[in-house]
Each structure stands twice: as C-alpha cells, then as structure tokens.
N, C-alpha and C positions, 0 to 999 in steps of 0.2 A: 267577905273575902271569899274568893272562889279559887279552890285549889284545883290545879290541873292534874288529872289522873291519867297517866299514860297507859295505854293498854298494850300489853306485850302480846306479840303474836307468838303462838305456839310453833316451836320449830318443827319443820318436816324433814323426813328422811327421803332423799332421792332414790326411790327403789329401782328405777331404770338403770341408773349407774351402777347400783350394787349388783344388779342381775348380770350387767356386763363384765364386771370384775369377776364375779363367780364363774361365769362361762369361760373367761380367759384362764382362770385358775384351774378349772377342770380340764381344759385342753392341755395346759402345761403339765399336770399330774399324769394324765394319760400318755402323753408323747414321752415323758421321762421314765416312766415305769419300765423295768426290765422283765421280760417274760422269760421264765425258766422252763426248760423241758422237764416234764415230771418224770422223776426216776424213783426207784425204789428207796425206801428209807433205811434199808439194811446197808450198813457200812462195811465195805469190803475193800481190803487194801490189795489192788491189782499189781501184778509184777511189772516192772518197767523194762522198756527195751529201747535201745538207741537205733536199731536197725528196721523194726517194723514200724509202720506209719498206721495212725488211726484214719480209717476212710469212712466216708459217709456212705451209708447203706439205705436204699430207698424203702426197704421192707421194714415195717415196725415189728419188732420182736418182743416177747415177754421174757422177762429174766427169771432163770432158774439159778438162784444165788446160793453159794456155799460159803459160810463164814468161817473164820479161824477157829471158832468154838465148835465147829463141825455141825452147825444147825443149818437146815435146808429150807429155802423160802421159794415158794412158786408164785410169782407175781406179788410178792409182798407178804404173803401168808406162810407161816411156819408149817412145814410138813415133816413128820417123822420119816426116817429112811424106810421103816417097814411099811408105811402106808403110801410111799412115793409112786409105785406103779399105779395104784388105784386112783391116786390124785391126778396123775398124768392122763389116765384114761378118761376121768370126768372132764379134765381141762380140754382134751381134744374133742369130746363129744359136745361140750357146750360152745367151743370156740374153734371149729375146724379149720378156719382160714389163718389163724394166728400161727406164728412160728416161735420157736424157744431160742434162747440164747443162754449159754452156760457161763456164768460169772463165778469163779472160784478164787478165794483168797490165796496168796502165794504160799501160805503156811499150811494148806489143807493137804493131808496125806493122800497119795495116789490111791490107796486102797478104797477110800471113800468115794473117789471119783469113779473107780470101776463098779462099785455098788450102784451108783447113781445111773451109770451107762446100763448096767444090768436092768434096773427098774424101768429105764426108758424102752429097752428092748422088750421086756414083758408087756409094757403097755402098748406095744406095737406102734411106738413113734418112729417114723421113718428117719433114715440117717440123714437125709437132706434137710430135716426140720430142726436138728440141732447142729449149729455150724461146726465144722471140724477145724477150728482155728483157735488161737490163744488170744484171750482178751488181755490186753496190756495198756498200761498208760503210756503215752508217747513221751518222748524225751527223757530216756533213761540216764543212768549215771555214767 
C-alpha cells in the first residue's frame, strides 16, 4: 500500500505589493501632517482687541516675552531683569540681523515694561528693532 504524501508549498509573502502599500501610507501621512510655526513655549495671555487686526509680517522676529509671573524670556530662555541689558547686547552681537518683538501678558505692570525698555536702551537696541505696537489676539470680546 502506497500512501500519497502531499507536499505543501511554503507560503510566500509578496514583497512588491507590501512596498507599494508602504509607499502609499508614507505619502498619505506626509500629506496629512500639519506643520506648525515654531513658537516659544512660554505661555502668554495676550490682550484681545476687536479693532486691531493681526497682520502678516515678512520679517522674522525673536520674541522678548514677559509672563504674568514677571519672568522675562529672550528667545525662549529665561533672563533676569538685572541681566537683560547684557543679554540683549550678546543677542545683538551674535545675531545682528534679527529683530525683536515684545510680547507681554496683559497682567504685567507697566513699571516692568519701562525697566525692559531701559535695558534695551542700555544695550543700544535701536528703537526700530523693537516694534512700537501692541501684540494682541484678534477677535476680542
């Protein structure tokens, strides 16, 4: 008696179609990814205005941020008010083409803003390098 032994073929994985599917998924994820503008990680509650509009500005500016806890950040790094003039001097020496933008929380006292402006004057930052405008969130109450 002779038994028939069937030989099973080992299954193969079609790599070409898997590569096609991987390429399509990669294109899908790249196309659906949202790209965000990198901003400072410092959380500042800007005042809102219904009359002022946010405009697009072609010049890239580095943020000089003041939080409601009265901490000052230059480009994302904390700076004490006593060392702000020296930090601004070093900033202008290292990056002479960059301009500054003052972002202050709505609860910051005006006295601290005057001290910041004095430190900028001591660091010989020109008046046109810090915009004389109010940073607001569009669509006020």
